[in-house]
C-alpha positions as CSV (number, residue, x, y, z in Angstrom):
1,M,-50.5,-4.9,40.1
2,A,-53.3,-3.2,38.0
3,M,-55.7,-1.0,39.9
4,S,-59.3,-2.3,40.0
5,Q,-62.1,-0.3,38.5
6,E,-63.6,0.2,41.9
7,R,-60.3,1.5,43.3
8,F,-59.8,3.7,40.2
9,D,-63.3,5.3,40.6
10,Y,-62.7,5.9,44.3
11,E,-59.4,7.6,43.7
12,V,-60.9,9.8,40.9
13,T,-63.8,10.8,43.1
14,R,-61.5,11.6,46.1
15,Q,-59.2,13.8,44.0
16,Q,-62.2,15.7,42.6
17,Q,-63.5,16.4,46.1
18,E,-60.1,17.5,47.4
19,Q,-59.9,20.1,44.7
20,N,-62.7,22.0,46.3
21,M,-62.2,22.2,50.1
22,K,-62.0,25.9,50.9
23,Q,-65.1,26.0,53.2
24,I,-64.7,22.7,54.9
25,A,-61.0,23.3,55.5
26,A,-61.8,26.6,57.4
27,A,-64.6,24.8,59.3
28,F,-62.4,21.9,60.2
29,I,-59.7,24.2,61.7
30,K,-62.3,25.9,63.8
31,A,-63.8,22.6,65.0
32,K,-60.4,21.2,65.9
33,K,-59.7,24.1,68.2
34,A,-62.8,23.0,70.2
35,F,-62.1,19.3,70.3
36,A,-62.4,17.8,73.8
37,P,-59.8,15.4,75.3
38,A,-60.2,11.7,74.3
39,I,-60.2,10.2,77.8
40,K,-59.0,6.7,78.3
41,N,-62.2,5.3,79.8
42,A,-62.0,1.5,79.0
43,T,-59.7,-1.3,80.1
44,N,-57.9,-3.8,77.9
45,P,-58.2,-7.1,79.8
46,H,-55.2,-8.7,78.1
47,F,-52.7,-6.1,78.9
48,K,-54.5,-4.6,82.0
49,S,-54.2,-1.1,80.4
50,K,-56.7,1.7,79.8
51,Y,-57.6,3.0,76.4
52,V,-60.2,5.4,74.9
53,D,-63.2,3.6,73.4
54,L,-65.1,4.5,70.3
55,A,-67.9,6.4,72.2
56,A,-65.3,8.7,73.9
57,C,-63.6,9.4,70.5
58,I,-66.9,10.4,69.0
59,E,-67.8,12.5,72.0
60,A,-64.5,14.4,71.8
61,V,-65.2,15.7,68.2
62,D,-68.9,15.4,67.3
63,E,-70.2,18.6,68.9
64,P,-67.4,20.8,67.6
65,F,-67.9,19.3,64.1
66,L,-71.7,19.9,64.1
67,A,-71.3,23.5,65.5
68,N,-69.1,24.2,62.5
69,G,-71.4,22.6,59.9
70,I,-69.6,19.3,59.6
71,A,-71.2,15.9,59.8
72,M,-68.8,13.0,60.5
73,Y,-69.7,9.5,59.3
74,Q,-67.8,6.3,58.5
75,E,-68.2,4.0,55.5
76,T,-67.4,0.3,55.3
77,F,-66.2,-1.6,52.3
78,E,-66.4,-5.2,51.3
79,D,-63.5,-7.1,52.9
80,A,-62.9,-10.9,52.9
81,S,-60.4,-11.0,55.8
82,G,-61.7,-8.3,58.2
83,V,-63.1,-4.8,57.9
84,T,-62.2,-1.7,55.9
85,V,-63.4,1.6,57.2
86,E,-63.1,5.2,56.0
87,T,-64.0,8.3,58.0
88,V,-65.7,11.0,55.9
89,L,-66.3,14.6,56.9
90,L,-69.2,16.3,55.1
91,H,-69.7,20.1,55.2
92,E,-73.0,21.8,54.9
93,S,-71.7,23.5,51.7
94,G,-71.4,20.1,50.1
95,E,-67.7,19.9,50.3
96,M,-66.2,16.7,51.6
97,I,-63.0,15.2,53.0
98,R,-62.4,11.5,52.6
99,C,-59.8,10.5,55.2
100,G,-58.4,7.3,53.6
101,R,-59.3,3.7,54.1
102,L,-58.1,1.6,57.1
103,H,-58.1,-2.2,57.1
104,V,-58.2,-4.3,60.2
105,P,-58.0,-8.1,60.1
106,A,-60.7,-10.0,62.0
107,S,-59.3,-12.0,64.9
108,K,-62.0,-14.6,64.3
109,Q,-64.2,-15.4,61.3
110,D,-67.4,-14.9,63.1
111,P,-69.7,-12.0,64.1
112,Q,-67.8,-11.4,67.3
113,G,-64.5,-11.2,65.5
114,Y,-65.8,-8.9,62.8
115,G,-67.6,-6.7,65.3
116,S,-64.4,-6.3,67.3
117,A,-62.4,-5.4,64.2
118,L,-65.1,-2.9,63.1
119,T,-65.0,-1.1,66.4
120,Y,-61.2,-1.1,66.4
121,A,-61.1,0.2,62.8
122,R,-63.7,2.9,63.4
123,R,-61.9,4.2,66.5
124,Y,-58.4,4.4,65.0
125,S,-59.8,5.8,61.7
126,L,-61.5,8.6,63.5
127,M,-58.5,9.4,65.7
128,A,-56.2,9.5,62.7
129,A,-58.7,11.7,60.7
130,C,-59.1,14.2,63.5
131,G,-55.6,14.2,64.9
132,I,-56.6,13.3,68.4
133,A,-54.7,11.2,70.9
134,P,-55.9,9.4,74.0
135,E,-55.4,11.1,77.4
136,D,-55.4,9.7,80.9
137,D,-58.5,10.5,83.1
138,D,-56.5,12.4,85.7
139,G,-57.1,16.1,86.5
140,N,-53.6,16.5,87.9
141,A,-51.9,14.9,84.9
142,A,-50.7,18.3,83.6
143,S,-49.0,19.3,86.8
144,K,-47.9,15.9,88.1
145,P,-47.4,13.6,85.1
146,S,-46.9,9.9,85.9
147,K,-44.7,7.5,84.0
148,P,-46.8,5.0,82.1
149,A,-46.1,1.3,82.5
150,A,-43.6,0.2,79.9
151,F,-44.9,-1.9,77.0
152,D,-42.8,-5.1,76.6
153,E,-42.4,-5.2,72.8
154,G,-40.4,-8.4,73.1
155,K,-43.1,-10.4,74.8
156,A,-45.6,-9.3,72.2
157,I,-43.4,-10.5,69.4
158,V,-42.8,-13.8,71.2
159,A,-46.5,-14.2,71.6
160,M,-47.1,-13.6,67.9
161,R,-44.4,-16.0,66.9
162,G,-46.0,-18.7,69.1
163,A,-49.5,-18.3,67.6
164,K,-50.8,-21.5,66.2
165,D,-53.2,-20.0,63.7
166,I,-54.0,-16.7,61.9
167,Q,-56.9,-15.9,64.2
168,T,-54.8,-16.1,67.3
169,L,-52.0,-14.1,65.6
170,N,-54.4,-11.3,64.7
171,R,-55.7,-11.2,68.3
172,Y,-52.2,-10.8,69.7
173,Y,-51.3,-8.2,67.1
174,Q,-54.3,-6.0,67.8
175,S,-53.8,-6.2,71.5
176,A,-50.1,-5.3,71.1
177,M,-50.8,-2.3,68.9
178,E,-53.1,-0.9,71.6
179,R,-50.1,0.0,73.7
180,A,-47.2,0.3,71.2
181,S,-45.4,3.6,70.4
182,N,-45.0,4.6,66.8
183,E,-41.5,3.2,66.8
184,Q,-42.7,-0.1,68.4
185,A,-45.6,-0.3,66.0
186,T,-43.2,-0.4,63.0
187,T,-41.4,-3.4,64.6
188,L,-44.6,-5.1,65.5
189,E,-45.9,-4.8,62.0
190,A,-42.8,-6.4,60.6
191,A,-43.0,-9.2,63.1
192,Y,-46.7,-9.7,62.3
193,A,-45.9,-10.0,58.6
194,V,-43.3,-12.6,59.2
195,A,-45.4,-14.6,61.6
196,K,-48.4,-14.5,59.2
197,D,-46.2,-15.6,56.3
198,V,-45.0,-18.6,58.3
199,L,-48.5,-19.7,59.3
200,E,-49.8,-19.3,55.7
201,N,-47.0,-21.4,54.3
202,A,-46.9,-24.0,57.0
């Protein structure tokens, strides 16, 4: 498939910026050493599990970034089926790191569905860009770790296969990915692709 002009221009700009990253690279490493834990402070009502919300993600990294001359912001791009977000790190020297675009499908084609997808995309884009992972809000976790509740990958796949429409499928998929491990996420992505193909061709 031919690359669109917009995508071509984006890739050229990104490559040019990445050729000059000496100052921002050093500043990013200093900032990362000062990142705070991203505490799981919100509850997923579908799976009854805790997760770290967008505000907590920003709180974990914003002050260290600013202290080292880096401003973090997130761009959105035109997207017909959901939202596409990219986290950008801008250094006071003018150097920049573009962290790659992340697409999240909207569970519903209405403001609530798009708003939910936007929050989800911003959160995961930021966590991926900064290399942070959620932590439990437990002061004794380091000395007395507790075993997290097991995520039932099979039930999530069955739920996706039973979805009656794309919106419901997207909702199940997003909820499942909240708790899935990296290995489980790969399986869920494959199951989602199959279920989506079935619905689109029904």
